[in-house]
C-alpha positions in Angstrom: -54.2 27.9 9.8 -55.5 28.0 6.3 -52.3 31.0 5.6 -50.2 28.3 6.8 -50.9 25.4 5.2 -50.4 27.3 1.7 -47.6 28.8 2.7 -46.0 25.2 3.3 -47.0 24.5 -0.4 -45.1 26.7 -1.6 -42.1 25.1 -1.8 -43.4 21.8 -2.9 -44.7 23.8 -5.9 -41.3 25.5 -6.6 -39.5 21.7 -6.4 -42.5 20.3 -8.8 -42.0 23.6 -11.3 -38.3 22.8 -11.1 -38.7 19.1 -12.2 -40.5 19.8 -15.0 -38.5 22.5 -16.1 -35.6 19.9 -16.1 -37.7 18.0 -17.8 -38.5 20.1 -21.2 -35.0 21.7 -21.2 -33.1 18.6 -20.7 -30.7 18.7 -24.0 -30.6 15.9 -26.6 -27.6 13.7 -26.1 -24.4 14.6 -27.9 -23.6 12.5 -31.2 -19.9 11.3 -31.1 -17.3 13.6 -32.4 -17.0 12.0 -36.1 -13.9 10.7 -36.5 -11.1 11.4 -39.3 -11.1 9.5 -42.3 -8.0 7.3 -42.1 -6.2 5.8 -45.5 -5.7 2.1 -45.7 -2.2 1.6 -43.4 0.1 -1.3 -44.9 1.4 -3.4 -42.1 5.2 -4.5 -41.9 6.6 -6.8 -43.8 8.9 -8.5 -41.2 6.3 -8.4 -38.7 4.5 -11.9 -37.6 0.6 -11.4 -37.4 -0.6 -12.9 -33.5 -2.7 -13.1 -30.9 -0.8 -10.9 -28.6 -2.7 -8.3 -26.6 -2.2 -4.6 -26.8 -3.3 -3.2 -23.7 0.0 -5.5 -21.4 2.1 -5.9 -24.6 5.1 -5.8 -22.4 4.5 -8.9 -21.2 5.6 -9.9 -24.5 9.4 -9.8 -23.8 9.4 -12.2 -21.1 11.2 -10.0 -18.9 10.1 -9.9 -15.2 12.1 -7.0 -14.5 10.3 -4.7 -17.1 7.1 -6.3 -16.2 8.2 -5.3 -12.6 9.3 -1.5 -13.2 6.1 -0.9 -15.6 3.4 -2.8 -13.1 5.0 -0.4 -9.7 5.4 2.9 -12.0 1.6 2.6 -13.1 1.3 3.0 -9.2 3.7 5.5 -8.1 5.1 7.8 -11.0 4.4 11.3 -9.6 3.2 12.5 -13.4 0.4 9.9 -12.7 -0.3 11.2 -9.2 -0.5 14.5 -10.5 -3.1 13.6 -13.2 -4.8 11.5 -10.7 -5.2 15.1 -8.8 -6.3 16.9 -12.0 -9.4 14.4 -12.3 -10.2 14.9 -8.9 -10.5 18.8 -9.8 -12.0 18.3 -12.7 -14.7 16.0 -11.4 -15.5 18.7 -8.5 -16.0 21.1 -11.5 -18.3 19.0 -13.1 -20.6 18.3 -9.9 -20.7 22.0 -9.3 -22.0 22.4 -12.8 -24.7 19.5 -11.7 -25.5 21.5 -9.0 -26.3 24.7 -10.6 -28.9 23.0 -12.7 -30.8 22.0 -9.1 -33.3 23.9 -7.0 -31.1 25.8 -4.7 -32.7 25.4 -0.8 -31.0 28.1 2.1 -31.9 28.3 5.4 -31.7 32.3 6.7 -31.9 33.6 10.1 -31.5 37.3 11.5 -31.9 38.4 14.8 -31.3 42.2 15.4 -32.1 45.0 17.6 -32.4 49.1 16.7 -33.9 52.3 17.3 -36.3 54.0 14.6 -37.4 57.3 14.2 -39.8 59.0 16.5 -41.1 61.2 14.0 -44.7 60.8 13.4 -45.1 58.2 16.8 -47.2 58.9 19.8 -44.9 60.0 22.7 -45.7 57.2 24.1 -44.1 54.4 21.7 -41.2 52.4 22.0 -38.8 53.6 19.9 -35.7 50.7 20.2 -37.1 47.2 19.3 -36.1 43.9 18.4 -36.6 41.7 15.4 -36.0 37.9 14.5 -36.7 35.9 11.8 -36.3 32.7 10.0 -36.9 31.2 6.8 -36.4 28.8 4.2 -36.0 30.3 0.7 -35.8 28.1 -2.7 -35.0 29.3 -6.0 -34.4 27.6 -9.3 -33.4 29.2 -12.6 -35.8 27.0 -15.3 -33.1 26.0 -18.1 -35.4 27.0 -21.0 -32.3 27.5 -23.7 -30.0 24.5 -22.5 -27.2 27.1 -20.7 -26.7 24.9 -17.8 -27.2 21.4 -19.7 -24.4 22.5 -21.9 -22.1 24.1 -19.0 -22.6 20.5 -17.5 -22.1 19.0 -20.7 -18.6 21.1 -21.3 -17.6 20.1 -17.4 -18.3 16.0 -18.4 -16.7 16.2 -21.6 -13.6 18.3 -19.6 -13.4 15.6 -16.9 -13.2 12.5 -19.8 -10.2 14.6 -21.3 -8.7 14.6 -18.0 -8.8 11.3 -17.5 -7.9 10.5 -21.3 -4.8 12.8 -20.2 -4.0 10.6 -17.7 -4.3 7.4 -19.7 -1.8 9.6 -22.1 0.8 9.7 -19.2 0.5 6.1 -18.6 0.6 5.2 -22.2 3.7 7.0 -22.6 5.3 6.2 -19.7 5.0 2.2 -20.2 6.9 2.9 -23.5 9.3 5.4 -21.9 10.5 2.6 -19.5 10.3 -0.2 -21.8 12.9 1.9 -24.3 15.2 2.8 -21.3 15.2 -0.8 -19.6 16.3 -2.1 -23.4 18.7 0.8 -23.6 20.4 0.2 -20.7 20.5 -3.9 -21.2 22.4 -2.6 -24.7 24.9 -0.7 -22.6 25.4 -4.1 -20.3 25.8 -6.0 -23.5 28.3 -3.4 -24.7 30.2 -3.1 -21.7 30.6 -7.0 -21.8 32.0 -6.8 -25.4 34.1 -3.9 -24.1 35.5 -5.7 -21.0 36.7 -8.4 -23.3 38.5 -6.3 -25.4 40.2 -4.6 -22.8 41.1 -8.2 -21.5 42.4 -9.0 -24.7 44.4 -5.8 -25.3 45.7 -5.6 -21.5 47.5 -9.2 -22.5 48.9 -7.7 -25.6 49.8 -4.7 -23.9 52.0 -6.9 -21.2 53.1 -8.7 -24.4 54.6 -5.4 -25.9 56.0 -4.8 -22.6 58.3 -7.8 -22.3 59.0 -7.9 -25.6 60.5 -4.3 -24.7 62.4 -5.6 -21.8 64.0 -8.7 -23.4 64.9 -5.8 -26.4 62.8 -7.9 -29.2 60.6 -5.5 -29.5 60.2 -1.5 -30.4 58.7 2.1 -28.8 56.1 1.8 -31.9 54.3 -1.4 -30.7 54.5 -0.1 -27.3 52.7 2.7 -27.6 50.4 1.4 -30.2 49.1 -1.2 -27.4 48.9 1.2 -25.2 46.7 3.7 -27.2 44.4 0.9 -28.0 43.8 0.4 -24.1 43.5 3.4 -23.6 40.9 3.7 -26.1 39.2 0.8 -24.5 38.9 2.4 -21.0 37.4 5.7 -22.8 34.7 3.8 -23.9 34.2 2.0 -21.0 34.2 5.2 -19.4 31.3 6.4 -21.8 29.2 3.6 -21.2 29.3 3.8 -17.5 27.9 7.3 -17.9 25.4 6.5 -20.3 24.5 3.4 -17.6 24.3 5.7 -14.8 22.1 8.3 -16.8 19.8 5.5 -17.6 19.3 4.4 -14.3 18.7 7.6 -13.2 15.6 8.1 -15.8 14.0 4.5 -15.0 14.2 5.7 -11.2 12.0 8.8 -12.1 9.9 7.0 -14.4 9.3 4.6 -11.5 9.0 7.0 -8.9 11.8 5.1 -7.0 14.7 5.7 -5.2 17.8 5.1 -7.5 19.5 2.6 -5.4 16.1 0.2 -5.8 16.6 0.8 -9.4 20.2 -0.3 -9.5 19.1 -3.5 -7.2 16.4 -4.4 -9.8 18.7 -4.3 -12.5 21.7 -6.0 -10.6 22.9 -8.3 -11.3 23.2 -6.0 -14.4 21.6 -8.1 -17.0 23.0 -7.9 -21.0 20.7 -8.0 -23.7 19.5 -10.9 -24.8 21.6 -11.6 -28.2 19.1 -14.4 -29.7 17.7 -13.3 -32.8 14.6 -11.0 -32.1 11.4 -11.4 -34.0 8.7 -8.4 -34.0 5.0 -9.0 -33.7 1.7 -7.4 -34.5 -0.9 -7.1 -32.1 -4.6 -8.4 -32.7 -7.2 -6.5 -33.9 -7.7 -3.5 -37.0 -4.9 -0.8 -36.8 -7.1 1.8 -37.6 -9.9 0.5 -34.8 -7.1 0.7 -32.0 -5.4 4.2 -34.1 -8.2 6.0 -33.1 -8.6 4.6 -29.5 -5.1 5.9 -29.0 -5.7 8.1 -25.3 -4.2 11.2 -26.9 -7.0 11.0 -29.6 -9.6 10.0 -27.3 -8.5 13.4 -25.0 -8.5 15.7 -28.3 -11.8 14.4 -28.9 -12.9 15.0 -25.9 -11.9 18.3 -25.7 -13.5 19.4 -29.0 -16.7 18.1 -27.7 -16.4 20.7 -24.4 -15.5 23.0 -26.6 -18.7 22.6 -29.1 -20.5 22.5 -25.8 -19.5 25.8 -25.0 -21.1 27.5 -27.7 -24.3 26.0 -26.8 -23.9 27.6 -23.3 -22.6 31.0 -24.5 -25.4 31.5 -27.3 -28.4 30.5 -24.2 -26.7 33.2 -22.4 -28.4 35.8 -24.9 -31.7 34.5 -24.5 -34.1 35.3 -21.4 -33.3 34.1 -18.2 -36.4 32.6 -16.0 -36.4 32.4 -12.1 -38.3 30.6 -9.9 -38.4 31.9 -5.9 -40.2 31.4 -3.0 -39.3 31.6 0.7 -41.5 30.4 3.9 -40.7 31.4 7.7 -41.2 33.7 10.6 -40.6 37.3 11.1 -41.5 38.4 14.7 -40.5 41.0 17.5 -40.3 38.4 20.2 -38.5 35.3 20.1 -41.0 33.6 22.0 -43.3 33.7 19.0 -41.0 32.7 16.2 -42.4 29.5 15.5 -46.1 31.2 16.2 -48.9 31.4 13.6 -49.2 35.3 13.7 -45.3 35.5 12.9 -45.4 33.1 9.8 -44.9 34.7 6.6 -44.5 33.2 3.0 -44.0 34.2 -0.7 -43.3 32.9 -4.1 -42.3 35.1 -7.2 -41.0 34.4 -10.7 -38.7 36.8 -12.3 -37.7 37.4 -16.1 -34.4 39.2 -17.0 -32.8 39.8 -20.6 -30.0 41.8 -21.5 -30.7 44.5 -23.9 -27.4 46.7 -24.2 -24.6 45.3 -22.7 -21.7 46.4 -24.7 -21.6 43.3 -27.2 -20.3 41.4 -24.2 -22.8 38.6 -24.7 -21.8 38.3 -28.6 -18.1 38.6 -27.8 -18.6 35.5 -25.5 -20.4 33.5 -28.2 -17.5 34.5 -30.7 -14.7 34.0 -28.0 -16.3 30.1 -27.8 -16.8 29.7 -31.7 -13.3 30.6 -31.7 -12.0 28.2 -29.3 -13.4 25.4 -31.0 -12.2 25.9 -34.1 -8.7 25.9 -32.6 -9.7 22.9 -31.0 -10.8 21.4 -33.9 -7.6 22.1 -35.8 -5.4 20.5 -32.7 -7.7 17.3 -33.2 -7.3 17.1 -36.4 -3.5 17.5 -36.1 -3.9 14.3 -33.5 -5.0 12.4 -35.9 -2.9 13.4 -38.5 0.5 12.3 -36.1 -0.8 9.5 -34.9 -1.0 8.3 -38.5 2.6 9.3 -39.5 3.4 7.8 -36.1 2.0 4.3 -37.0 3.6 4.3 -40.7 6.7 5.5 -39.1 6.7 2.3 -36.6 5.7 0.0 -39.3 8.9 1.0 -41.7 11.4 1.1 -38.4 10.2 -2.4 -37.7 11.4 -3.7 -40.7 14.8 -1.4 -41.1 15.5 -2.5 -38.0 15.3 -6.4 -38.6 17.1 -5.1 -42.1 20.0 -3.5 -40.1 20.5 -6.1 -37.6 20.6 -9.1 -40.2 23.2 -6.7 -42.1 25.3 -6.0 -38.4 24.8 -10.1 -37.6 26.5 -10.7 -40.9 29.0 -8.4 -40.6 30.1 -9.2 -37.4 30.7 -13.1 -38.6 32.7 -11.7 -41.2 34.8 -9.3 -39.0 35.6 -12.3 -36.4 36.9 -14.4 -39.5 38.8 -11.5 -41.0 40.5 -11.3 -37.3 41.0 -14.8 -36.7 42.7 -14.8 -40.2 44.8 -12.0 -39.3 46.1 -13.5 -36.2 47.0 -16.8 -38.5 48.9 -14.3 -40.9 50.8 -12.6 -38.6 51.4 -16.3 -36.6 52.9 -17.4 -40.0 54.6 -14.0 -40.9 52.3 -13.1 -44.2 50.6 -10.1 -42.2 51.9 -7.6 -39.8 50.5 -6.7 -37.0 49.2 -3.5 -38.1 46.8 -5.9 -40.1 45.6 -7.7 -37.0 44.9 -4.3 -34.8 43.1 -3.0 -38.0 40.8 -6.6 -37.8 40.7 -6.3 -34.3 39.2 -2.9 -33.9 36.8 -3.2 -36.8 35.6 -6.9 -35.4 35.1 -5.2 -32.0 32.8 -1.6 -33.3 31.2 -4.5 -35.2 29.7 -6.2 -32.2 29.1 -3.1 -30.6 27.1 -2.1 -33.6 25.2 -5.1 -33.5 24.2 -4.6 -30.0 22.8 -1.5 -31.0 20.7 -3.4 -33.5 19.5 -5.6 -31.4 18.4 -2.9 -29.0 16.8 -0.8 -32.0 14.8 -3.9 -32.9 13.3 -3.9 -29.7 12.7 -0.1 -29.6 11.0 -0.2 -33.0 8.5 -2.9 -31.9 8.0 -0.2 -28.6 7.2 2.3 -31.1 4.9 -0.2 -32.4 2.9 -0.9 -29.3 2.5 2.7 -28.9 1.6 3.6 -31.9 -1.5 1.6 -31.7 -2.2 2.9 -28.1 -1.4 0.1 -26.6 -0.2 0.3 -22.4 -3.0 2.2 -20.9 -6.2 0.1 -19.4 -7.2 -0.1 -16.4 -6.0 3.7 -15.9 -9.2 5.6 -17.1 -12.4 5.5 -15.6 -14.8 7.0 -18.3 -17.6 9.8 -17.3 -19.4 9.5 -20.8 -22.3 7.6 -19.3 -22.3 9.6 -16.4 -25.1 11.7 -16.0 
């Protein structure tokens, strides 16, 4: 019974040693990756500072259809669904890496029957016999150099990177949806302008035909009126194609059938023509810039690459493994759990590669080179974020200037059109002057609708450059252990 009690003490001993080794080999917490030093970022000259939240920036447009589209897309977009699956995959890899740090306990059972050699045995000895065994086998690798801890840290950082990658998709998705939505509204505004011009040109063509029938007109004026009406029809066809493409884009982004997108946008609402005032969100621009999901994703990838280097270096050092087993080995199943059949063992082993053809060193070099590449990518992401924000600031100002110029142009050309119509009525101008004034006024109205769209797109780009639009998507793993 003394041997049996000693045997039962084996497994707790192994587990205790494992716990001690874990506490001794736990690596120190990794310091955050240092953020790149950012230059001073000058805000837009025309945007008004406000108490506008960056997280749900699309609500600032007071557009219920847009809010509904974005909220549904954040739940149904297929790219987000795929990204969520990649997050689950990365979490499973982290669980595997953490499992490798824990002691392993296996139940092993074996039963067999065999004939042994009779050479050297008594004549009456049985050559055929059975054997049965059952045992609990424990094993644990003492992570003295932090190889397993570094591998777990790398997996944790990759999980974090996948979570930020999913946030990046949501971040881009909100901007893409808003851009497509307002572009569609601008197209509808241009359709309304074109339809009004078409009605005017159709009336002009009808007048020219009546004049031709009465013998007081000429064919030149008639054909010119036909050509102008056909040009307007061509413009409407082009706008209709743009509308179809934009509705398809919205359907794909929102993860909804095209018919549902059409119903959301119907009755088709034109872009609001009231003056648009760009606004700056609350908070420090540089701080928000470094919180962008693409920057955070690149930062997590860099931390994972650095952990890979530590794991590769630790793999070149000796590995110490503890093992133990307790069980029973008998010839008859009826004696399987009897005292005489009880067996146990405890062992430790040390292994160190002496010559491996340079494989371990090559793995360290590979991990180091990969980390250098990831570091370069991280710096590029930060640089691109700074340039994107500078461009967004400039676009907010430039689009406002363009919208003001187009508004003045519309007012001037509309006045010129009315004066041309009055001049034709009084005989001071000819029909060609009126036609030219109408054509210029028509194009100016189309351009103004485009300028108003560009103002909103610039505001969207500013929100995106500052990292808005991914709140609630990320579940960080930074503090998970």
